[in-house]
N, C-alpha and C positions, 0 to 999 in steps of 0.2 A: 540358661544367661539370658535369652531375651525376657524370659518375665522378669526378671532384676532389672533390665534395663528400662522397660514397661514401667517397671515402680519409679524408676527414676524420674522420665520422660515427664509424666503428670505435673508434678511437684514443679520440676525446673518451669513447665509452662505457665503454670497457677501462679510461679513467682513473678514472672518475666511479665505478665497481662496485668497482675493485680495488684501486687508488692511493690514490685521495680518504682512504677510511675508515682506510686501514693510518696514512697520514700523517696525519691528522686525530688517531687513537689516541694514536700516540709524540708529537705534539707536548704534547698537553694531559697524558701519562701523566709525562713531562722537566719540565711546568710544576709540577704537585704534587712535586714530588722533593724541587725549588728550592726549595720552600714550606715544605717541611717540616725544613729546616736539614741539618746535620752530625748524622749516627750515632755510636755511641760512642764505634766503634772507628775514624771516623774523627777525631773531637774527642782521642784517646788517642795519634794516628799524626800529628796537627798538633801537637799538646804537646810531642813524643818532638821533630820537624822541629825546632820553637821552639829548644828546649834542644841541641839540636846547633848552629844557627845562632849562638847568642849564646857559644857553646865555642870555635867558628870565627873568631867574634867575637874576642872576648879574648884568640885565639892570632895571630890577625894585628896586635891594638893590642900585645903583647908583642913580635912580629918586628920594627917599625915601633921599638918604644922600643929594643932592641937596635941596630936599623940607626944611628938618630938618634947613639950614642954611639959604636960601631963609624964610620962613614962619615957623615957631619956634612950632607955635601954631597949624597946620595944624592937626596934630593927634589928639587933642583935641578939634576939630569946630564938633561941632555936625547935622551941616548941612551939610558937606563933607562928615560923617561916613554914611549918611541915616536912622540914629534912629529919628524916628518923637516921641518918648513918652515924 
């Protein structure tokens, strides 16, 4: 039984001395980063992505309007919607 206890104590000591401090440091550092919010560079990137998403949404609406004129029943066509039921 003492052999088993010795095998469990050594990893526990190593965990407490090495793994736990690093783990705690990284955990609280990431918590501070979340509280700080986005950096200026991240805000600029987010703004650019939002503009691109709005442009793509506009294109989809344009394509839907064209399809409505050219193929009025395209929204009702089950073979295009992917439903196989």
